[in-house]
C-alpha positions in Angstrom: -167.9 129.7 -15.5 -167.8 126.2 -14.0 -169.5 123.3 -15.7 -172.6 122.3 -13.8 -173.0 120.8 -11.2 -169.8 122.2 -9.9 -170.0 125.5 -8.0 -167.5 127.9 -6.4 -167.1 127.6 -2.6 -165.1 130.6 -1.8 -161.8 130.0 -3.8 -162.5 126.3 -4.3 -164.6 124.0 -6.4 -167.5 122.2 -4.7 -170.1 119.6 -5.8 -173.1 118.0 -4.0 -173.1 114.2 -4.0 -175.5 111.7 -2.5 -175.7 112.7 1.1 -172.3 114.5 1.0 -170.5 117.4 -0.5 -167.0 117.3 -2.0 -164.5 120.2 -2.1 -161.6 120.3 -4.6 -159.2 123.0 -3.3 -157.2 125.4 -5.5 -153.9 127.1 -4.6 -155.7 130.3 -3.6 -156.3 131.6 -0.1 -153.4 130.2 1.9 -150.3 131.4 3.7 -147.5 129.5 2.0 -144.9 131.5 0.1 -142.6 131.1 -2.8 -143.0 128.0 -4.9 -145.8 126.8 -2.7 -147.9 129.9 -2.7 -150.4 130.0 -1.4 -152.6 127.1 -0.3 -150.3 124.2 0.0 -151.7 121.3 2.0 -148.8 118.9 1.5 -146.8 118.1 4.6 -144.2 116.1 2.6 -142.8 119.1 0.8 -140.1 121.7 1.5 -142.8 124.2 2.5 -142.8 125.9 5.9 -144.5 123.3 8.2 -146.2 126.0 10.2 -147.7 127.5 7.0 -149.0 124.0 5.9 -150.7 123.6 9.3 -152.3 127.0 9.0 -153.5 126.1 5.5 -155.0 122.8 6.6 -156.7 124.4 9.6 -158.2 127.1 7.4 -159.8 124.5 5.1 -161.0 122.5 8.0 -162.7 125.6 9.5 -164.3 126.4 6.1 -165.8 122.9 5.7 -166.6 122.3 9.4 -164.8 119.0 9.5 -161.5 117.4 10.4 -159.2 115.8 7.8 -158.5 112.1 7.7 -155.7 111.4 5.3 -153.0 109.0 4.3 -149.7 109.2 2.4 -150.3 108.4 -1.2 -148.1 105.8 -2.9 -149.8 105.5 -6.3 -151.4 102.2 -5.4 -154.9 100.8 -5.1 -155.4 100.3 -1.4 -158.5 101.9 0.0 -159.4 102.0 3.7 -162.5 102.7 5.8 -162.1 105.1 8.6 -164.1 103.9 11.7 -162.5 106.3 14.2 -160.5 109.4 14.0 -156.7 108.8 14.2 -154.9 109.5 17.4 -152.8 112.7 17.3 -149.3 112.0 16.2 -150.2 108.7 14.6 -148.3 108.2 11.3 -150.5 108.3 8.3 -151.0 105.0 6.5 -149.6 104.5 3.0 -152.9 104.3 1.1 -154.6 106.0 -1.8 -158.2 106.1 -0.7 -160.2 106.8 2.4 -163.9 106.4 3.1 -166.0 107.0 6.2 -169.4 107.2 7.7 -168.2 109.4 10.6 -169.9 112.8 10.8 -167.4 115.7 11.0 -164.6 113.7 9.3 -163.5 114.7 5.8 -161.4 112.1 3.9 -158.6 113.9 2.0 -156.2 113.1 -0.8 -153.5 115.3 -2.2 -153.0 115.5 -6.0 -151.0 117.4 -8.5 -151.6 116.0 -12.0 -153.4 112.9 -10.7 -157.2 112.8 -10.4 -159.0 113.3 -7.1 -162.2 111.2 -7.2 -165.0 111.9 -4.6 -167.5 109.0 -4.0 -170.5 109.0 -1.8 -173.8 107.2 -1.1 -175.8 105.6 1.7 -174.3 107.9 4.5 -170.7 107.2 3.4 -168.2 109.3 1.6 -164.6 109.3 0.6 -161.8 110.4 -1.7 -159.6 108.4 -4.0 -156.2 109.4 -5.3 -156.1 108.1 -8.9 -152.8 108.3 -10.8 -152.4 106.2 -13.9 -150.8 103.4 -11.8 -153.7 103.4 -9.4 -156.2 103.4 -12.2 -154.5 100.5 -13.9 -154.4 98.6 -10.5 -158.1 99.1 -10.0 -158.4 101.8 -7.4 -161.8 102.9 -8.6 -163.2 99.4 -8.4 -161.7 99.0 -5.0 -163.1 102.3 -3.8 -166.6 101.5 -4.9 -166.3 98.1 -3.2 -165.4 99.7 0.1 -168.1 102.3 -0.3 -170.6 99.5 -0.9 -169.4 97.8 2.3 -170.2 101.0 4.2 -173.3 102.1 2.3 -175.1 98.8 1.5 -175.6 97.0 -1.8 -178.8 98.8 -2.8 -177.9 102.4 -2.1 -177.4 104.8 -5.0 -173.9 106.0 -5.4 -172.5 109.2 -6.9 -169.0 110.3 -7.8 -167.2 113.4 -9.1 -163.8 113.6 -10.7 -161.8 116.7 -9.8 -159.2 118.6 -11.8 -156.2 116.8 -13.2 -153.8 116.7 -16.1 -155.4 115.7 -19.4 -154.5 115.1 -23.0 -153.8 118.8 -23.5 -150.9 118.9 -21.1 -149.4 115.5 -20.4 -147.6 112.9 -22.5 -148.1 109.2 -21.8 -146.0 106.4 -23.3 -146.9 103.2 -25.1 -146.0 101.4 -21.9 -148.8 103.3 -20.0 -151.2 102.2 -22.7 -150.0 98.6 -22.3 -150.8 98.8 -18.6 -154.5 99.4 -19.4 -154.6 96.9 -22.2 -153.6 94.1 -19.8 -155.5 95.3 -16.7 -158.2 92.8 -15.7 -161.6 94.1 -16.8 -160.0 97.2 -18.2 -161.4 99.1 -21.2 -160.0 98.7 -24.7 -157.2 101.2 -25.5 -158.5 104.6 -26.6 -156.1 106.6 -28.7 -156.8 110.3 -28.8 -153.8 112.2 -30.2 -153.3 115.6 -28.7 -150.7 118.4 -28.8 -148.7 116.6 -26.1 -149.3 113.0 -27.1 -152.0 110.4 -26.5 -154.4 109.9 -23.6 -154.6 106.7 -21.7 -158.0 105.2 -20.8 -159.1 105.1 -17.2 -161.4 107.4 -15.1 -162.2 109.6 -18.0 -158.6 110.5 -18.7 -155.2 109.1 -18.0 -152.4 111.1 -16.5 -149.1 110.6 -14.9 -148.9 110.4 -11.1 
């Protein structure tokens, strides 16, 4: 049973936001094999490139939109997409994409990092939030870009997708220090768990 307001969309998790819908894919329903079975969307892996393209095409068909994506570098740069990239263009090294274009789905790839969907005022986007990006302010930057697209008065909504939490990921004192010294960051919250402490951030801190 998924916690409300998340629902199943086939094999994946979906949620309705302000004027948009977000999909958080699982590893189910693709054509990759071995260590990457089955729905691997990452091109920068040792998976069969043809399988990755089939996986991506299948998700695009399921949502009725084309992906806009970058190559994540665990930073805080967020970019607005005003036109669909030309075929063969190298993806930019960024950790967030937002757009107002119909039929375009901003996408980020995550493992233990958090995927964060944001929407409002006819704009929508995805942020890739590892602990480095959280400490560098990617959420604040993403909201600022969303405001530029949506307008200052429009209500905004957001959803945090699956990621590693205190149950499964150890963070060091150095990670806590990053959040203690981040401008405008929250005070450190120490929540001991089986694998160590959890860093503050977008609900949970993880490695990424």
